[in-house]
N, C-alpha and C positions, 0 to 999 in steps of 0.2 A: 180476343184478335183484335178487333177494331183498334184497341188501343196501340197496342207492336205496329201496327201498319201505320194508324197516323204517325206516332214517334219517328217511324223510319221513315215515311214522307218529308216529314219536317226536316230532319238530319239530311238527307238527299237535297232539298229545296236550300237551307242552309249553305252546304258546300257547293253548291252549283253556283250559289249567287254570290257568294265570296271570291268566288275562284274566274268569274267572268272576266277579268280582265290578264289572269295572269296566267294559269296552265293553259299549256299548246298541248302537250302529249305525253300520256302516261309512260314513262320510262322503265318503270319498276319492275313490270309483273312479268314474271316467270323468269328473270335473271339471277347469276348464281348469288346466294345467300350466305354470307356465317354468321356468327353469332360470340360471344364471351364464351357460353355454356348455355345447355339447356335442360329444361326439367326432367325430359323422358324423353323416350325416341319418338313417343305420339305427339310432341310440341317443338317440330326441328324450326330452325332458321328459314327454310324455304317455305311453310305454311305462313309468312307475314307476305308474301309476296305470290302467291298462287292464286290471288284475284277472289277467294270465297270469303267474305265479309263477316261472315258468323257461323260458320261451321270449324275452322283450324286455325289454328294458332300458334306464335310462337312464346314458348314461356322460358324463363332464366334460372336460374336456382337462385335462393334466398338469401342473397347474400349485396354491397354495394363495393364498386362501382360494377357494372352488367353495360352489356352494349350488341348490338347488331346492326351490321353493316351489308348493304348491296353493291355490286357488281355490275354499273350499266353499262359497261364494253364499250363505253370511247367517251371523252371526256366531252359534259353536257353543260349548258347552262340554266340553271335550276330556277326556278320560278315558285315554286310552291312544293308542300310535302303537305301528306294529309296523313295523319294518325290516327287507329284506328284502337281504343283499348279496351281489353279486357278489365273486367274490377279490378284486378291488381297492377294499377298505372303506377307511372313517376311523379312526382311532385316535383323533384328537378332534375332537369336532364339538358345537354346539347342536342342539336344538330348539326352535324361536321360534313365539312367533304374533303377530300384527298386526291393528290393522283394518281395514290399507289395504297395498296391496299394494308401497308404498316404504316402510314403517315409519310411527315406529319398533319395535321389536321386543323383544318379551320374551323371556328363556330360560325353558322352563318344565323343559328338563333340559341337562345338561352332561357329557361326563365328556373325561376325556386318557386312557382306558385300553380304547378301545372294541376288542372284540373277533371283528367281521366275525360273518359268521353271520348267523342270525336273532337279532335283539332285540327283544325284547317289553318295552314301556317304559311303565308306570302314570305315569300323571303326572296332573296337575292346569293347567289354565288357561283361557283364552277367547280366540277370536278368529276373525276369518272367513278368514284367512291361514295356513298353516303351513309352516314352513320348516327344512329341515334344511341348517345352516353348515357345512362342513367344511372346517377347521383345518390339519388333518395327515393324513397319506396313508400306510398300512401298505407300499405298493408304489410302484414308478417310474411307472406309470399314473398316471391321474383318478381319480375316485370313478365307482364302478357300482352301482345300485341296482335290481334285478329288481323289487320292487315296495316302496312307500312308503305304508303304510296308517295313516289316522287316524279314530279309533271317538270317537262320543261324543252328542252332543244338541245340534242345529240350533236357535238361537235359545236355547241357554243355559236351557231347562226351563221358557222364560216366555214363547216368541212363535213364530210359525211363517214359516220359511224360505219363500223365493221362489225358490230353486232348482225345476226341474222334476225329481222322482224318477223319473218316467216316461220322459222321453226316451231314444228308441231302446233302452230295455228290449224283451222281446220280447212280444209282444199276441196273445192266442189270443182266436177269438171262435164263437160257436154257428154260424154262418155266415156266408157273404160274396157281396153280389151276383154279383158276376164277380171276376175276377182283378186286376182294376183298384182295386179297393175293397176287398183285403185290409185285415185288422186289425192289421196294423203300422204301417198311414199312418196311424192315431189317436195314433201315441206317436214320431213323425218330425219334430216340430217344425215342420212346413209345414204352413202355412194355408189350399194349395192341394189338398192330397190328404186323402182321408177315406177311413173305412171306412164300409159299409153293409152291411145283411142280406138275407135272402132278406126277403121280404111278409108275414109271419106273427109272432105274437108268442104265447108268449115269445119273447127274443133277450138274447143277454148278450155282454159281451165285459170279460177281463179284461188286466191288467197283470201279469207278475212283476218286484216292484222288486229281486229279487236279495238282498236279508236282508229280516229284519222292520223294519219302520220304522213311527215312530208318527208315523200321517197327519193333517193338521190342518186342511185345504184344498184341495178338488177344483175345479177349470174346466172346464167341460162349452162346448164349441164347436158346437153344433149346425149341423148343414143342415137345410133345410127339412121335412124327416122327421125329427121328432122322437119324443119319447116323452111320454105325457104321464103316465105313471104308470112309476114307476123305484123301485131301491133302487141303494144305493152299500153294500157289501158285502165283508167282509174274511176272508181265511184263512190259514191258515200250510199247508194243503195241497191245496186244491182241489176237497176233498170236503165240508169242513164250514164253512159260510158263516156270519160275524155280521153282522146289519144294523146300519150307522150312520148310515145315513138314507135315509127314506121319504118318497114324494110321491106323489100322486093329481092334481095340477093344475100337472104341467110346463109351462113357458113357451117352450122352446125358445129362439133364441137364444143369449147366453155367460152361464153360471148358476156363479154362484161360490158353492159352498155350503161354509160351515165346519163341520168335523166331529170327532169325537173317536174314536178307533181305532188298531189296530195291525195289523199283518199284511205277510207278504212279497206276498201277491196282492191287488189291490183289484179289485172286478168292478163293474160296472154290469148290473142285470138288468132289462131293460125287460119292462112286464108290459100296456102299451097305448100306440096309437102315434097321431100326430094326422094322418097321411094314411092313405091305400091303399097307399104304398110303405112300405117297412120301417123301420128307424131307421136313423140316420147322423149320424157323428161327424166334423167336421173336427179337432179337437183331443181330448183327455183328461191334462187336468193333474193331475198330483199335489204336493202340496206338504207336506212333512213338517215337524216340530218338535214340540213339546209333543202329547202323548196320553193315550190310557190308559195303568196301570202298564206299565212297559218289563218285556221278557220277562225272567227269572230268569237266563238264561245268554245269550251274545249268540252273535252269528252266529258260524259255521264258519271259523276263519282260512284256511284253504286250500281252495279248490274239489279234490274227488275222485270217481271215479266214485261210489263208496259214498254220496256226499252233502255238501251243498254246491251253491251256485250256481257255473255255469261262466259267465263272462262273454262277450259279442258283442264282436267287433271285435278289436284289435289289429294288431301289425306284419305285411306281407304276406313277411316273410323277406328273408334276406342273396340270394337269387335273382332277386327282382324287383328290374331295374336303373333306376331312372327316373331321366330325362332332363328338362331345361327349357329355353326358350329363350334362357337368359341363356350357356349351354354351346357354345362354339363350336365349328364344323366337323369341326376337329381333336381336339378332347375327344372328339368322340362316336366318330368314326371308330377313335380307339386303343380304345376300352372295345370297340364293335361287333367289330371283328378281334380282340380277345384272346379273347371267345366263341366266335366263328365257327371260330380256329382250335382250339379245343378240342373244339369240336364239329360240326366240316366229316365229319369221317368216323367220328362216334362213335354208329355205328348201333343198338348194344348196350350205351351205358353209363349209369351211373348220375345222370348231371348231368342239369337243367333251370332253362331260364332263361324271362325275360319281360324284352324288350327295350319300354319304357313311354315314351311320352312325353307330358307334359304340355302341354296347348290353348299355340299358338303357332306361332311361324314357326320351321324350320331350314333349313338351307342347310349345302351344301357335305362331302356323305358318302354313303357306299355301304353300305349295314347290310346283308350278306351274311346270309342263314339258314339256320342249318345244322340237324343234328336235334336234337328238342325242344327245342325255340327257338320264342318266339312274340313277334312286333311287333306292339304296339298302338297306338293311338291313345289317351286319355286323355277327349277330349272327349266331349259327350254324341252329338256329330254327326260326320262325319269331314271336313267342311270345318274343325272346331276346332283339328285338327292339319295344317299344312302342311309338307310337305317337299319343297324344292327339292333334290332329289338323288336318289337310289334306294335302291329295296328289291330284291333280287337273291336268287334261286335260280338256281345253275348246276349242272355235273356234273361239272367239273374232278378232284373226287377219286376220280372211278369212270371214267374218261377217257372222258368226255364220254357217258355212259350214265346215263340221269334213272331208270332204269326203278327205283332202290332210294332215291330220294328222298322221303322217306316222313318221318311226325310231328314237323311243323313249322304253323305258321298266319301269318298277315298278316289284323287285322282295324281296322277304324275309321282309317284315314286315307286322306287326300289328299297324291297323289303328283305331284311335275310335276318327270319324270324328264329327267336330264341328257343323254340323247343321246334321245328325243323316244319310248322305249319302256321298258318297264319288261316286266323276264326272271323268269317263272315258273316253272320248269322243274321239274316234281314230277309225281309218283306219286301213290300213295293214302296217306289220313291227313295231308292236307296244305291244309286249308279258307283259302279266299279270300273275305272274309267283309267288308262295309259297307268296299269298298275304293272311291276316287274317283282314276282313273287318268286323267290329264289329256296325253293320247297315243295309243300303242299298246299291246297286252300280248301279250308272246312266249311262249308258253309250252313253247318246246322248249330244250333245251341248245342255247348254244355249238356250232355243227358240225351241228346237227338228228340227234343222237345218238337212240337207242330211248327211248321215255317211254313212259308207262302211266297217266295221271291221271283224272280229276280233279274238281276241285269248286268252285264260285261261286257267290255268293250275297248280294243285296241289295248290290251292287256297280255300279258303271257308269265305261265307261271310252268316253273321248271318241272315240278312234280305233279302229282296229281289230282283233281278238285274232285270233293266229296261233296255232292250234295245232301245223300244221307236222306234224311227226313223233308226235303225241301218238295212240295209239292208240285211245281215247276221253272224253269229256268232257261233264260234265253241268252246266249253268248253269240256274240258278233265279232269278224274281223279281229281273230285273236289267236293265240298259238300256245296249247296246253301240253301236258306233259302225258296226260291220260285221263278219262273222266269214270269215276267209280260205281254209280247205279242213278237207276231212275225209279219215281213214282209215276206221276202222269203225262209229263208232258216237258221232256228235256230237248230243244230245238236250239240249233246252231248253224251260221253260216256264216262261210268264210273263216273257218277255223280249221288252223293247224294242228292236227293232231287228235281231231273230233273223232265219237266211235262210229261207225259206219249208218247209215240211213235204215233201220229196223220197225220202226211203228206197226204195230202196238208192243211188239215183243223182241226185245227190249222198247223202253218208248221213246226213242230217239227219232229224231227228226231232222237233218241233214244235209244242207247244200253246199257245195263244194266253195262257194262265193255268193258274194250279197251284191245284188246286181245293181245298186248306187249307195251309195255311203257320202257320210261329211262329218268328221270328226268335231265334236263339240269346241268353240274358243275357249282358251284359257289363260290364266295370267302367270307372268314371269317375270324374272329379273333380266335385264341382259349384262355385256359384261363389265357397264358403268355402273351396276347397281340402280340402274331405273326401273320401274315398271313399267312394263309391255303388254298387249294382249295378240299371243299367236292364234291366227284364224285357220286352221288345216284348209285342204285344197280339197276337191271334190273327187272320190274315186268309182269308180264304176268294174262290175268285175273282181271285189277287191278279196283280198283272200290274206290272213295275217295281219301283224298290225302297220303303224306308220313307221315306224321310230326304229325297229329292231335293225332292219339294214341297213339304218344312216337317219340324219335330221330328219324329222318328219316335213313332208312338204305343205308350203303354203306361202302364207306372207303376215306382215308382224306391223302391228300398231303401236304408236307411241300411248300412252295415258295419257298425257295431254290432249288426245284426240278425241276424249272420252270426255264427257259431262257425267262426273262422280256424286252419284244423287245421294242423298242421304235422309233417313226416316224426315218425314214434314215437307218435303219437296211438291208443292203442286202440279198437277197436270199443264197448267197451263207453263211454268217455269222447264219444266223437262220439256213441253213443245217449243218452248222459246229456244233451247239448247240443241236440239235436233235440228229444227230450222236455219241454224246458224251451221250445219257439218259435221255437230260431233255424235259421236258416237254416243254411247248409253251403258254406265257400271251402275247397279246398284249397289253398295254396299249392305253388311247384313243390315237387317232389320224388318221392321212393319210397316207399311207404307201405306196410308189410306188417300186414294184419289179419287177427286171429285170432279174431273173429267175424263174425255177418251184420252192417251197417249195415243201419237199420230205417229206412227213409221213410216215415212212415205218417201225417202232414199234410197235408190237402189245401194247393196250393199252396205246397209248400217247394222252394225252388232249392238245388239242388246245383250249383256249379260250380268246375270245375278251372281253375288258370292254369298254365303251361307246358307242358302232356303231364301234368300229375300224373298217378301210374302209382299201380296200387294191386295189390297182390298176396297173394291168399287163402295163409295160411297153415292147413295141416292140413285140406285140401279143403271149406274150409269156404265156401259161397255170399258172397261179399263184399259183394251190396247186393242189397236186396227193397224194391220199394216198393209200399206197399197201392192196392188199387182206390178210388182217390180221385181229387178232380177236381185238374187244375192244376199237376201234378209238372214241375218241369222240370228235368233231367239234362244238364248240357254239359261238352266239356271234359276229358272223362277217359280214360285207357286203363287197360283192364283185364287184367293180362298173368297167365295160369295158375300155380300153382305147380305143385311137383312130384307133391303128390299130389292125386289127380284132383278135383278140384269140380263136382259135377252140372252147376250154371247159375253161369255167371260174374256175369250181371245179371237178375233175375225182376221185368217188372211187371204188378202184378196176381196175387193169389193164383189157384191154379187153380180153375176154376168159376167166375170172378169175371162179374157180368151189371151192375154197374154202366154207366148212359147218362151218357160223358162228351162229347158231343156239342159242348156249349156250352163246355166249357173244358177239352180233352184234356190228358192229360201229352204230355209231345213230350221227346223224347231229340236232342240236337244234338252232333255230332263228339264220338259217344263211339265210341273203336274198342276191339278184344278181339285177344289175341293170344296164340296156346298156342304156346310155344318160340322159338327165337332168340337171344332174351337166356338161356337157358337152359332144361333139361328143364323142360317143362309138360304139364299134362293137365286137358283139361275136356270133360264129354260134351257139352252144349251149350253154348254161348257169349251167347245173350241170347234168352228165353223172356217173349215179350207174352200174358199172358193178360189183359189189362183191353180195354175196347173204345176206340176212337176214338182210340187211341196215334197221335201223329206220330214216323217214324223219319226224321228229318233228318240225312243223313249219316253212316254208318257204315262204317266198315272192320272185319268180321271175318276172321282171317286164321290160318288155320296155318300156322307157319313153314316155307318150303321152303330155307331158309339159314340159317347162325348156328350156334348153339349148342343142343346139346338136339333134333338135328334126326334124323327114322328115324321109317317107319310104325310103330313098335311102341313107340318112344321120346315123340314130342309127339303122344298118342291124342286125338281132338278127332270125334266123328259130326256135328254138326251148328253151323253158325253161327247161324241164326235159326231158331225156331220160333213161328210167328204162331197163335195160339187165338182170340185177341178178335176181334171183329166189327168191321168197318169202321175199319179202321187203314188208314193211307195211310203209306208208304215215297217217300221222295225223293233220291235217291240214296244206292243200298245198291251196296255193296264187299264181298263174302262171297266166301272164298277156299280153296281145298286142304283141304276135309274129306273123312272118309273117306268118308262116306255123302253122303245130301241133302244139298246145302250149305245150303238153305232150304227149310223144310216148312210152308205155308200151309192152316191149317184153318180158321180163320174165314170169315164171308162177308163179303159187300163189302168184300173188300179194293184197297187200288191200289197200283202200286209205278211211280215214273216215274225211271226210268233202274235199268240191274244192270249190275254188271263181273262177270265172275266167271272164275277158272279151278281146273278140277278138279286134285286130287290128281295133284302129279307121281310121288310115289313109290312107288305101289302094285308090291312085287315082281314080280307075275304076273299074268295077267288071273283066275286062281283066289283070287286075295286080293282081289279088285275084283268080288265078284257080289253082285248081289242079286235072292237065291234063285237063278230060271235066268236072269234078266236079267242083261246082261253090263254092269257099273260101276252109277252112280248118276247120273238127273240134277242139274243142277245146282239146279234152281229146281222143286219138287212141291208143284203145291196140289191139294189131298186131293178124294179121289173123291165125298164127298159136299158137294163146295162149289156153291153152283149161282150166284153173282157172285161176277165177281173181272175185274177189266182191269188189264192193263201196258202199258207204252211204254217202246220201247228198251231190249233187254234181249240183253248179249252172254254166251255163254261161252265157254272156249277151254281146250285139252288141251295137256299138255306132258310125255307119259310119257316122259319120259326114260329113266327106270330098264329100263323093259322097255314100247320103243317098237311092239312089235303088240299091245299092249293095246287095246280096244273099249269106246267107253261106247254104250249102244244110242242115246239121245237127250240134248240138253242139256236139253231142259223138259220135264214131264209133266203133263199137265192133263186134266181131266176133258172129255169132250166135250158142251159146254152152250152156245146162244147167250150165255147171258150171263155166258159165260167166254172172256175175248177177248185176246187179244195182238198189239201191231202193234208192228211194226219189230224181228224175232228175227233171230239172226246166232248161228253157229257155228264156229270156227276152230280149226284143227290147227296151229299153232307147229312151222314148220319138219318138219312130215311124223312129230310125236314122237307116234303112236298116231293113234287115227281117231272121231269122235261119229259115228253111222251115218244119223243125222237129227236135224235141228232139233228139234223139237215134235211128239212123240207120233211118228208115222210119216209126220209131213210134212217136207219137205226133203233136199235130197240129202247126203252124207256129208261131213262136212269132213277131208280126207284131203290126204297130198301135202307137199310141200317148198317150193311156191309160196306157203304161208301166204294163200288165197284164201279168204273168208267165203264160206260158205253161206248163203243169206236166205231167210227169209219175211216178206214185207210185212207179211200178217195173217191171224189164225187165229182162229175156224173161216172 
């Protein structure tokens, strides 16, 4: 590793020193690119201009000649070109410029002795288009560039460019009126989205242009709430600002403002406003070109954790397999089968995959979904991707037993199943979201073997849902045609068509609405074919899906506003990207993290694809979120490392007091694992210190099988500790921890659906004592709590190492009329141990080989 870092440092130093008097501004990054050919869809021309120096690349077909070109957006004076070749480099090539995309072309550099590696070329020329034309190759492959960087000045030093230098760049603001009006929306190029501030002044918004730029014009498109007095200011560090324009007679509308100045950051600082509202911008456009004297040194030639800009956007990596409607069912089947054959029984493997379908109609295949595989539609709504075929999870790999069908997902698809039903026979950590099933939904494996699920949200099933052998299930904010049966605990909130509340006979717990909910962010393609992330809005007292009556409410973020992480990224690099104002997207893979990832900015989205997995090294806390509004964490698996971590995910610092009711932090489909893939230790998996947090579907699992399993091996005290007030959990799965599985210290908490197994492996009763009390309750509400309510909760015991072990109770709560529990049960699985009472001293023992629940309908 040291050698690699040394090589990168040397490369950086050479590029910087050789260009000190030549390059002024990096012009090419993020600009439109075309090429004579591409090797495959994973190596497009745009990858050579995305700022990712070693993770994404363009590569051509294996023939001569081949070319790649970039449109700078305006005529530029070119002073330097930096080519970062992959191993397949050109021995003979020309760098050429042109005023048009089709030529004629003028050579500004030519060689027949290309060396590959990083070539820093000082050149003199001008043009809007810059091209590398390869005429001889060093290898039998095509040509391949990690990055193609063009430096100079737009306008040839005498004019102002027309390209928007702020488009897709990170935006930061003093405040946002709500999550749907984030700062990034002023820089997304969409005239239908906007930033708006709180209703006081001053307020400011700034954009990070990525490098020092000469700024010649700013175009402000105001919403009705405009600023009458404001300044435009530049900075290179966000602490010292230079005013380049000022007015006290702002007119609103669209203001085109010629300016002269330079800086990496450009800020609008509003000091007076025209209305009683805040200030609001549809778009904040920045043009670059002639300005003040350019800086004496160029921008850094490569980003690094110690300095330089980290770009947003880029490739989603080789494990996101993208399908389009032109592909035949046979072609899709072959690719889906290849992944399923690898992942069907790969319970603790390192591979991670996403099967992503572009909008359109598909037919003639059955996509079987194995471990660590997500199948998603890339439409904005489920009906945008129609599959006349099947998406299936069964349990043939485990002899028809689905109790270990973990870690997979389906999202945002419309399915017309070939046999009239879709089979989704899963257990924990297998969410089924934004799915539109035109037929029945079968949740059991073929042969009706055991199953221990499960979770559905924001979905519609036109027919009936048949859980059959499923022990328990939670369905939220959905629409169903019917529900066939129940075993122990079937819980519904906000589900249109759900059976009536009747626990325990039948075992249905039904709430007409969900008190507070927010759907998981999701990836999609816009009309231009660009990736975006949609961030659904908060809902209160919700019933039914977010999309059946029209498009889901919320906001949309450009992929360019995300740092697209790849396995191998360090915590330092990720933290630098977050500090720049980028959101965070983890591509499928396993990430070893050597420091804490700190999410400090309000409304940050952290989204994992394909069950992206984070492993803390050396006992660090892998992720911590500040006590701020509106952070979304989704689609991640935190897997404890061999050195004990005190916490795997922390939301808010200890003692947090902020009120986030209007814009809470939410976590969706976030999973925790201690042991199974290997030895792991973590004292607590999830600690919630912030108020108003929404916990929407987690599975915290201390492993009971796999590698690194044992009472003194994969040690973990508690799955979840809630210290914040008014926290809501919808779909809480917490299992096998060695002390209390859940500790709830905050006031006003709510839980809708809880599934738990106590630890299997205490060696004897003496090892499983809480002082003088036998064992630990699954769910502990602190004695100091005066308000708490929960519905649909089950705890099971399976003390298979010593079946004589007792736990005194499944649930331990203060006796207070405002601490209310509804539909509570305990079960002894096969008579392996006893839970003496259900809740406190109420409810008879769960015991005996008949595996019959002990139920409490309500408490107190």
